[in-house]
ZAMARGU-4260 file (C-alpha; in steps of 0.2 Angstrom, whole numbers, plus 5000, padded with zeros to 4 digits):
<rodrens>
0) 5000/4999/5000 | 5007/5016/4998 | 5009/5031/5007 | 4991/5039/5003 | 4981/5026/4996
5) 4974/5022/5012 | 4960/5027/5026 | 4965/5040/5038 | 4956/5045/5054 | 4959/5064/5061
10) 4954/5069/5077 | 4948/5088/5078 | 4948/5089/5060 | 4935/5099/5054 | 4946/5118/5054
15) 4962/5124/5058 | 4977/5111/5055 | 4965/5096/5056 | 4957/5101/5041 | 4975/5106/5032
20) 4979/5090/5033 | 4962/5081/5027 | 4963/5093/5013 | 4981/5087/5008 | 4977/5069/5011
25) 4962/5069/5000 | 4972/5080/4986 | 4983/5063/4985 | 4970/5052/4984 | 4968/5044/5002
30) 4952/5043/5012 | 4948/5054/5027 | 4937/5051/5044 | 4937/5067/5053 | 4929/5066/5069
35) 4925/5082/5079 | 4913/5091/5091 | 4910/5105/5080 | 4897/5097/5070 | 4890/5112/5058
40) 4909/5116/5054 | 4911/5096/5052 | 4898/5093/5041 | 4906/5108/5031 | 4922/5103/5028
45) 4914/5085/5024 | 4905/5093/5010 | 4919/5104/5003 | 4931/5090/5002 | 4918/5079/4994
50) 4915/5092/4982 | 4932/5091/4975 | 4936/5074/4981 | 4919/5064/4980 | 4917/5050/4993
55) 4936/5052/5001 | 4929/5062/5016 | 4917/5055/5029 | 4914/5066/5045 | 4907/5060/5062
60) 4902/5072/5075 | 4910/5065/5093 | 4919/5070/5108 | 4938/5062/5108 | 4936/5060/5128
65) 4921/5047/5125 | 4931/5031/5123 | 4916/5020/5119 | 4910/5032/5104 | 4928/5032/5098
70) 4927/5014/5097 | 4912/5014/5088 | 4916/5028/5074 | 4930/5016/5071 | 4922/5000/5069
75) 4908/5009/5059 | 4920/5020/5047 | 4928/5004/5042 | 4912/4996/5036 | 4906/5011/5028
80) 4923/5016/5019 | 4926/4996/5017 | 4943/4996/5022 | 4955/4996/5038 | 4962/5012/5045
85) 4980/5013/5040 | 4984/5030/5050 | 4979/5040/5066 | 4981/5057/5067 | 4978/5063/5086
90) 4976/5081/5081 | 4963/5087/5092 | 4968/5098/5107 | 4963/5114/5116 | 4970/5130/5126
95) 4960/5132/5142 | 4970/5142/5155 | 4953/5140/5167 | 4951/5121/5165 | 4967/5113/5166
100) 4961/5096/5168 | 4950/5099/5152 | 4965/5102/5143 | 4975/5087/5149 | 4959/5076/5146
105) 4958/5082/5127 | 4977/5085/5125 | 4984/5070/5133 | 4971/5057/5137 | 4962/5057/5123
110) 4977/5054/5113 | 4985/5039/5123 | 4966/5033/5122 | 4964/5035/5104 | 4983/5027/5103
115) 4980/5011/5111 | 4963/5009/5102 | 4973/5009/5088 | 4986/4998/5092 | 4971/4985/5095
120) 4967/4987/5079 | 4982/4989/5067 | 4989/4974/5079 | 4996/4963/5064 | 4996/4948/5077
125) 4977/4948/5078 | 4971/4951/5061 | 4977/4970/5060 | 4986/4976/5045 | 4998/4987/5054
130) 4998/5007/5053 | 5005/5022/5058 | 5000/5035/5073 | 5006/5054/5071 | 5004/5062/5088
135) 5003/5081/5083 | 5011/5091/5100 | 5017/5107/5099 | 5034/5117/5099 | 5027/5120/5117
140) 5031/5101/5119 | 5049/5105/5119 | 5050/5119/5130 | 5044/5127/5147 | 5029/5139/5146
145) 5034/5157/5152 | 5017/5162/5159 | 5005/5154/5171 | 4991/5153/5161 | 5000/5141/5149
150) 5006/5129/5160 | 4992/5116/5156 | 4995/5115/5138 | 5014/5116/5137 | 5014/5101/5150
155) 5000/5093/5139 | 5011/5094/5123 | 5026/5089/5132 | 5017/5073/5137 | 5011/5068/5120
160) 5031/5069/5114 | 5035/5059/5129 | 5021/5048/5124 | 5027/5045/5106 | 5046/5044/5112
165) 5039/5031/5125 | 5029/5019/5112 | 5041/5020/5101 | 5056/5013/5113 | 5046/4999/5119
170) 5044/4982/5111 | 5027/4985/5107 | 5027/4994/5091 | 5038/4982/5081 | 5027/4967/5086
175) 5011/4975/5081 | 5019/4983/5065 | 5015/5001/5070 | 5025/5017/5068 | 5022/5032/5076
180) 5029/5049/5077 | 5024/5067/5083 | 5021/5083/5075 | 5027/5100/5085 | 5022/5116/5075
185) 5026/5133/5081 | 5011/5146/5083 | 5000/5143/5069 | 4987/5155/5060 | 4972/5144/5068
190) 4956/5150/5075 | 4962/5140/5092 | 4977/5152/5092 | 4967/5169/5089 | 4954/5164/5102
195) 4966/5162/5118 | 4982/5171/5126 | 4995/5161/5114 | 4991/5177/5101 | 4995/5189/5115
200) 5013/5178/5117 | 5014/5177/5099 | 5013/5196/5097 | 5026/5199/5111 | 5038/5188/5104
205) 5035/5196/5086 | 5034/5177/5081 | 5027/5174/5064 | 5014/5161/5064 | 5016/5147/5051
210) 5000/5145/5037 | 4990/5130/5039 | 4999/5126/5022 | 5016/5125/5029 | 5012/5114/5042
215) 5001/5103/5031 | 5015/5101/5019 | 5028/5097/5033 | 5014/5083/5040 | 5014/5075/5021
220) 5034/5075/5021 | 5034/5065/5039 | 5021/5053/5033 | 5033/5050/5016 | 5050/5050/5026
225) 5041/5037/5038 | 5034/5026/5023 | 5052/5028/5015 | 5060/5022/5030 | 5070/5040/5029
230) 5064/5044/5047 | 5065/5033/5061 | 5051/5027/5072 | 5047/5039/5087 | 5052/5054/5076
235) 5049/5071/5082 | 5048/5084/5069 | 5049/5103/5075 | 5038/5112/5062 | 5045/5129/5059
240) 5052/5142/5046 | 5067/5129/5044 | 5059/5111/5048 | 5069/5099/5056 | 5069/5081/5067
245) 5075/5085/5083 | 5083/5074/5097 | 5072/5072/5112 | 5081/5058/5119 | 5083/5056/5137
250) 5101/5053/5145 | 5107/5035/5147 | 5103/5028/5165 | 5119/5018/5163 | 5129/5032/5162
255) 5122/5038/5180 | 5128/5022/5188 | 5145/5020/5196 | 5153/5003/5194 | 5154/4992/5209
260) 5169/4992/5220 | 5179/4977/5217
</rodrens>
């Protein structure tokens, strides 16, 4: 199977980066399942993509924190599209300074939950066909928060990076036939950024926001690198003006252990 001739499931795919990823995929012949809590926006995106690429986009309204619903959507969409989901894109995310638990539930817990569902469904040892998981983190996952309101968001994205690396370092993915990577964009020109204090942070730092098209192009590049084995399992891509893979490996524990005295 080629990189794009398969079925993709994108959470939070009705607008912003998720919509950009979906558009890039259908343009290359892939089929996309969009899951989003924004019903009207999701239906409009489904209609828009299917007008130019008939039958290649399927929208489901749903809260990504609802595990049973996500399982039902996974199974129902595979029946409707008559195939197995080959790529999961954990893109849904929020910035909520007032409710840190909600931020963690959507930005981290749902990512882990969806990934474990994907591992179960894709597992080649239990009838699956293998697959790929792309976790959309953020530059915030590679640095520290400098304002109190941003702490939950930065911590959640840092945990997504750690989860991605941890999965890749375990022996599970190789046995399951699944690859994983994370995309870490800097601030992007999306509605989520405009609706919260990240916009003020961006202005104060003179940071120019990335376009959705730029992030989507790098997303496509990451997928191609993974399928061509130019990117290793657990790769972390920092998406910026000069996007690159970054090394976030932890220290070697053995280097900290002193040899026993003779």
